[in-house]
N, C-alpha and C positions, 0 to 999 in steps of 0.2 A: 303448600305446603305447612301443615299449622306444626311447629318444632317445638311446645311448647317444655319438655324435658331435656333438650338444648339450650334453653335459657334460664333453666332450673340448673344445670349443672356450672351453666355460666356464672352463676351468683357463686357457687363453693367455688368455684377458681379464683373468680376476684377476693374471695376470702382467705384462699390461702395467697394468693400475692401480698394483703395485710399483714398477713399473721406469719409468715412466713411458712415456707415450700419443707419444711424442716418437720411439717406440723403434717404433711400428708399421709407418711409412712402409716398403713391401718388406719384410715379415716375410715367410719364406718358410713359418715354423711355421701361420700364419695364411692364408697362400696353401693348402696341400693340402685346407683346411676349403671352399674353394670349390665344387669341382664336385660333390661331396660332396652340399651344400646344391641345389646347382641340381636335382639331382637326386630330391633331394627335394618341391624347387617345382615340380614337373609335376606333384603330386597335392594340393598347398597350398601357395598364393602365398604366406605368410607367410613362408615355405622362401625363397624366390627373393627377397623382398624382402631378407630377414637376408642372403644371399649377396651381392647388389647394394651393400648397406650396407659389407660388410666388402670388397669391393673398392675402394669410394671411400676406405675409409681406410689402403687401402695405396695408394693415391696422393694421400694431403693432407699438405701443409706440415704442422711442430710446430705452428703455430699454430694452425690449426682441428682439431687431431686430440683433442684430449680432450674436444670437443662431441659427434665422430661415435663416438668410442669409447663414450662415456655413452650414445649414442641406441644403439650395436646392444645396451649391456649390459643396459639397460630392456628392451629387446623380446626377447632370450635370456631375462632373468628370468620376463617374464611367460609367456614359452613353456613352460619348464620348470614353472615354477608351476601351471599350468592345465593341462599335457598330459602333462609327464613321469612314468614309472614306474621304479620303484628298482627298480636292477640291479646292487647290492651283495648278497653273502651275507651269510648269517647276522645282517641286519640285519630288526628288523619294520617289516613294511609296512603302510602307513596310505592312509586312500585323501585324495588329497589334492584342496583345495577350496578356491576356486573352481572350474569344471569348464564353459569354455566352448567350444565346439565351433570347431575351424580355420579355419570358413568363416566365423566372426562375428567371429574376432581381428580389429581393426582397429589400424594403427599409423600411420597417414601423417603425423601431424606431427611435427614434431624434437622433440631433449629443452628445447630453449630457450623453443620456444612452449610446452611443458608444467608446466615449473619454480615461474613466474608462478601457475600454475592449481590445479600441488599444492600450494601455500605460499597459496594464498588460502583452500585447502577445511581444513590441517588446522594455521593459524597463527593469531596475534589481533592481524593487524596491521590498522592503518584501512583501509579505502579496496576493503576484500575483494570488497563486494556487489559493488561496478563490474567489478572483473576478470572475476566469475564473467558476467555480463549482458554483456559485451565476449564474451567466450569463448565463450558459449551462439551469441551473431549470427554469429560465425567456424565456428561448428558443432565445436570443439574436442572434445566430449563425447563423438564420435563414435569419439572415438581409444579403443579398452576398456582402455588405462591409466590414465585418471582413473576407471575403475569404485572401484578399491578405494576411493581418497581423496572419493571423492561418499558412499560408504557411512560415514567416518568423519564426516564434517560433520553428519551425520544426527545425531552427539552435542555440537554447538559450542554452547557456553556464550551464542550469540546468536539466539535464535528466530527471528528476522527470515530471518538466514542459511540457517539449518533450513528454515524453511518455504519458499526459496526452492530451494533445495536440493530437496527432498519435493514441493512442489508446480509446481515449472517444470522443471528441469533434467530428473530422474531421468522422472518421466514423455513426456520426447521420448526418453528415452537406451529406454525400452521395458524389454523382459525381458531381452535379455542382463546385467542389470546383477541381475538373481534370485539366482544363485549368493553374491553378494557381499553380499548381505541375509541370507540362510540360513546364510552363516557366521558373519555375528559378534551376530546373534540368540539373547537371552538370554534368559532366565525369570526377567528382572529388572525391577522395577516402578521401570523410567525411561520416560522420555519420547524417549529416543530408540530402544528397541525399540516401541514402542506406533508412533513414522513408523513400523517397519520391516514391522511387523502389517498399518499399513493399506496399505503399499507391495503387499505379498506378496498381499494382495485383493485389488489394482486389476487385478496381474496375473494373476489367477489359480492363485495358484500350488496347485497338485495335494494337496502335504502340510497344508492350511491347517486341515483339517476337525481331523485329530488333536492340531495346535499349539491353537485355542479348548479343547476338551476337558483339555488337559492345565492351562491358565490358568485355565478356569473351575475346577477339581479344587484349584487353590493360593489359596494370600494374596495378590493381585496386584491392587490394583481399579486401576491406570492402564489394566494391559493390560486385562482383566476387561470396563472400560469398553469400549476400543475393540474387544473381542470380541462384545459384545451391539450394537456397530452391524453388524457382520457377521454377523449371524445373525437379524439384523433384516429381511433382504434376502430372508427365507423365512419365510411363515407357517407352515412344519411347527413350528417353534422357538417359535413361539403362546403356549405353556403354559409353557416354562421365562422365556419373557421377562416375563410378568405374575407369577410365583416370584419371578424378582430386583426387582419396582420394590417386594418389601418386604422388601430385604435392609439388613441392618445399617448395609452399608459405605456412606455419604454418597455415593461418586464412582460406585460402580456405580448406585446406587440412582439418581439423575438420567441416568445411561446409560440402564438399563431406560422410565423416563420417555417420553424422545426414542423409544428402539426401539418404543414401544407405540405415539406415531405414525406412525412407519416402519415399521409392520406395517398398519397403517389397517383393522384390523379390527372387527366388532362388539364383539367380545370385549373385545381392546386395550384399543379406545377407553373401554369402559365399566369398566375397572378403573383409566381412569387420567380418569376423573369421577369414581369412588369416597375413590380416595386424594384429590383433589380436596375435594370434599365433606366426607369424612371427619380432612381433616387437622386436624391442631391446633396443631401445631409451626411458629412463622412463618417458622424458617429452611426451611423444606422448603418454602415457598410462593412463592419465585421461579422456581426449577428447573420447580414443575408448571407453573406458569404460563408459561413460555418452552414447554414441549413443548407444553399447550394450544393456546397464540397460533402454532404453525407448523402447526396440520391445520387445516380447512377444516369440523371437527365435521359429517359427514355424517350423526352417530347423536347423542343427547342435547343437542342444543345448548341445545333451553330450559332443562333443566333446570341449564345451565351456567349460561346469562345470565343465570336467575333469582336466580343466585347473588349475577354482578356486582352486579346491582340493589339486591341486600339488603345490601351491603358499603355502597353511596352512604347508601342509606336509614339504615342505624345509623349513619353518621356525623351525616347533617343531622337523626337525633333527637334526640342528644346534647344536654343541659341546659347552657347555656350558662355555668352557676358550675361545669360538671366540672371538674377537674384536667385539667393540659395535656396530662400524658402520655398521657391518656384522647384527648383532642382528635389527640396523633400518633400514636398507636396505631390509631386509626378511619380518618383520612386516607390514613396509610400503607398499610393493609391494601385501601384502595378504589382506590388508585393501581397496586399488583399487580392486583388485579383487573382492574381495566380493561384490561389488556393483554394478556387472552385476545381482546378483543373485534377484533384485527389481522387481518387475512384474512376478515373475514366480514361479507360485503357483505348482510344480512339487511335489511330495511325498520326493523325494531324496535332495530337497533344503532340507524341514525344519527338515530332520536329521541330516543333514550336520550342521544346523544351533546348533541342541542340542550336537552334535559330536564337536563342536568347544568350547560350553562356557562349559561343563562339563570335555573336557581336562585336567589330570592333568600335562602330559607334556606342554601344551600352557600355560596354569595358572602360574606354577611354573616360567619357561622361562621367562614372561615377572616380575614377583616376586622378583627374580635376577637382573632386571635391572630398577626396577622401576620406578624411574626418569627418563629416558631414554626413555621409553616405556609406562609407564601407561596413554597418553595422546593418543596413538595411539591406545591402548587396547579400550578405551572407545569409538573410534568414529566406530571401527570393533561391537561394543554393539549395538552401536547407528545405523548402516549401518542395521546388522540384526532385531533390531524393526523396522525398517523402510521395509524392507524384508517379514514382519511377515503381513504385511498388504494387505498382496497380496490375502490371506488365510481366509479363512472365518472366523467369530467369535469363533465358536465353536472349528475349528482347531488350534485357538491361546490360549486357555481357555486349551486344550487339553495338549498342548507344553508346557504354565508354570508351570500345574500342577503336570505335568511328570517330569522337570528338574527342578523346584526352591528349593526342598531341598537337590540336587543336584549338584548343580552350586559352588564352591569354594565361601569362601565370600572373594568377591576382591572390589574396588572403582572402577573398570570399570563393576561391576556386578547390582551397586549401581539401575543404572536409568531402569533396567526390573523391578523392584518391583514397579513402577511409572508404568509405561505405564500396566502393571497386575492388579492394581490398578482398571484404566477406565479401561481397557477390562473386569475387572470382573465385572464394572456396568452393564457395556453395554451386560452383557452376563446374566445380572438377578441373581447375584447372592444375598442371602437375607439379610436384613440387618445385621443380627447377623452372618452371618458367614461372612461378609465382616470385621466386627468388631475382630474377633476371627483369622482371618489370616493376616491378615494389621496391629493391634494393636501393637505387638511386634515391627514389623517395624518400627512404629512413634516411639516407646520407642529406636530403635538403630539408629533413622534417618535416614534413607534409603527412609521413605516418609514424608511428613512436611504438615504444617496448609492447606498450599496451593494445599494440592493435594484434602483433606477436602474439600475445600472451590471450589474447582471448579466444585465438581461434584455433592455436595450439594445446591448448590445456583444457581443463573440467572445470574450472572455478568461474561461474557462469556467473556470480554476484560480488564479481574481486571488488568493485568499488565502494560494497560496503562490508565486506567479509577480513577478517585480519587473517593474513597468511601464517603468521605462526600459529594461528588455532585449530588450522586443519593438513591433511593430506591431500596435494594436487596433482592429480595426474597429469605429465605433457606425453602427447604425443610424438614421441622423436622418430615415428617411420614418417612422418610428413614435414619433417624440417629437413631442409636445402642446409647444408653442414657448412655452406660459404657462409649464412646466417652467422654464425661462431665469429667469426674473423670482426664482424659488423658488433658483435657486442660486447668483445672485449674492447675494442677500441673506445668504449663507454667509460672505461677506468684506466687511460693514459693521459690524460691531461694532466700536467705540472700542480694548478691548483682544484683538484679534484673533487666536488662536491655533491655530495650525497642526495638525492631525490628517492620518492618510494615507487619509480620505477624499476630502480634499481634491483633492487632484491630481486623483481622478478624476472629481471635479464642476467640473474645469479643462478636462480632456479632450474631456469632455458638452457645456461649452459651446462649446469651440473646435473642433469638428466642427460643431455646430448653428451656428454664426457664424464661417465660415471668413474672413470680411472683416468685423472688427467695432474700431474705433477703442478702444469701452467696454472691448473685454477686454485692448486690448493695452496700456492704461494701467492697469489690473488685474496685469496679470503684471509690468509693470515697478516697481511699487509693492510687490508682495508682495516680489520679488529685496530691496527695502529692510531690511524685517522678518521675513524666516522666518532662521531658523538655516540657516547652511550645509550641516547634514546634508538640509534641506529643500529645498534651489532646486537640485537635478539635475533635476526633472522638470521645472518651471518651464524653466530654462534649455532644457530637447531643445521645451516647447513652442512657447520664445521664438521656438528658429531654425527651428521647421515652421513657426510664422504667419510669418516674416524681417518680424520688428519692428523698427522704425528704430532706428536703433545698436547692432543685435543684440550686436556685437562687442564692442565696449566696457561694454554690457551686463553681461556674461557676464566680460569679463576685470578690472573694477574691481571687483566683487562678489568675485570669487579673492582678488584683491590684498588684501582685507581681511584672509582667514584667517588664524587663530594658529596659529602655528609646528608644520611635522610633525602636520596634523590635515586629517581628512577626504580619504585616500588613496581608503581603499576605496572611499566615496561617487565622488568624481571616476572613477574607477580605470571606470563603470557606463558611462561616457560613452566609454568609447574605440571606435573603427574600428566606429561606427556612424551616420557619416556627419555627425557636427558641426563636428569638428576642420579637417577637409578642405573645408569651405564662408568659412574664416577668409583674411583678406588675408595675403601672406606677410609682412608688416611682424610679425604679431602673434609668429609663432617665435622673433624675438627677443625681443620681450616679455617672454614666456615664460621664456624661457632666464634674463634678467636677473628674474625673479620667483623662477627653480630657487636664483640664489644669493642672495639672502633668505630663500628658506626652502625649506631642501636638498629637496623632495618627488619621486622619480623621475616621478612622476606630469605634472612640470613640463615634463620632457624629454620623457618623449612627447608628450604634446601638440605639441611644438615636433615632435619628429621627421616629426609624421603631417601637423602643416601645412607642411612642406616636402616632404614625399614628393607632397604632392598637387599642389602647384606644378612638381615637379621633374619629374611625371608627364604635364604639361602640352605 
């Protein structure tokens, strides 16, 4: 498309950048471009928008003219960059890329709206991911001027941001971004190029097969690993991927292992089975195991299962006088091998899990070398619990009921009780049965407050959330009230030390006993000997329960704080309905407290108290 009028307009825009945008108002040299653009706008709406923007610039005051001029410049550049055709003579013409069809050009947002997003995609400032998430919610990335910046961000040094752009933003942008991915893709072994290759595959780019062929013909292991994933989607590539499973490069081999699973043919899985059985290199084992674990193994399961059993038997057959390095080597090999049984719900698998955990020889050998082997044994237990997820809940419950009392009490057994606890809830155990089975384990510290809190509240992300910042619902109907005695016992030791689990225990007690003088007295006592940073959750429960003298209890505790401390802790109690319950006279008390301890939070508390009374 020959767009000489747009090049002429670009000269005028550049002139105003030099002279100053304030001279744009009423500029006749700009005015003459409007009719031409309006005519072009009959064929493509983007030109009509350009004409409208120029009309607005001609009527804009000097204060706002710079923003308008920048908006027009950005839009004009976008059109020329993607659609312009060279008209100068004696100059070699090269195709302009990327090339977006005019009907796909979208420029609905102003430069001021785009600027922080473009900066977030190209700079290294903090808070960039939050800016991008907000921009996605506001549909900013519908604007085609963001595409080149999204592509640039695929090479950002922060992997989390790259992942978000690749996996969340660009898939929503869709195929219009493909020209930008093509423009910046290079046959260089960099992660950003692998990301572009993945996206081109996602968007079914027509020339992708030629790109894959070129990648495989060169020494580019990072890109080759991604190319193998692409090839594994078609069974006609079976022979090639089988061959690549023996490649000299570790990255390529590991990608080929997964490619064999993705193919899922008898020949591909036979190759993976042979690689596993014949492997002599310990460093290769984790990647082979990961691939086998991800497959249901419709072929050759028994041969592979026998190898896992063999790894276990080799460990338990060790002489007790063997060197530590042999113990470690054999148990590590078994730890890797047992991972293969994930996603396999064969009866022999769950029977084998029982055999391992109940084995006297296995547990005794680990106990003799506890310092060296306990961590590995705990990983094996963890792998078993992952493997159990492949079975229906009824089978898992039967597994626990049959085995738990016969498995030796060891540190590597402890985690099993927690998983049993969660699965028992899912299986519908009555609250009485839950208490009868698990309260002894609570007393032995094999399960804890967090297990109770997880299943009896709606706070699914309690590890990452601040309990003081939101309301938690407790399902008191499911809690056997006998748990309360155990929870109260946590606070009766002579030398009491607050732990983060204790605020959760108090919440459970408070929900189960909305009117309890015993709990009210405990809360007041806890304020007296907990650290200020731990008192916040207690303050909140005191206010929720309307404990007698609650206002003075909280104020008196805060008045004892060391100067200029605990601002951020107290700040979590602002604007959540606590201070607006205080009598008006406490506003003056907190202002006096501010004079002695000049923390802004005390003034904020006073303001919140006064505001609540002024609004009555």
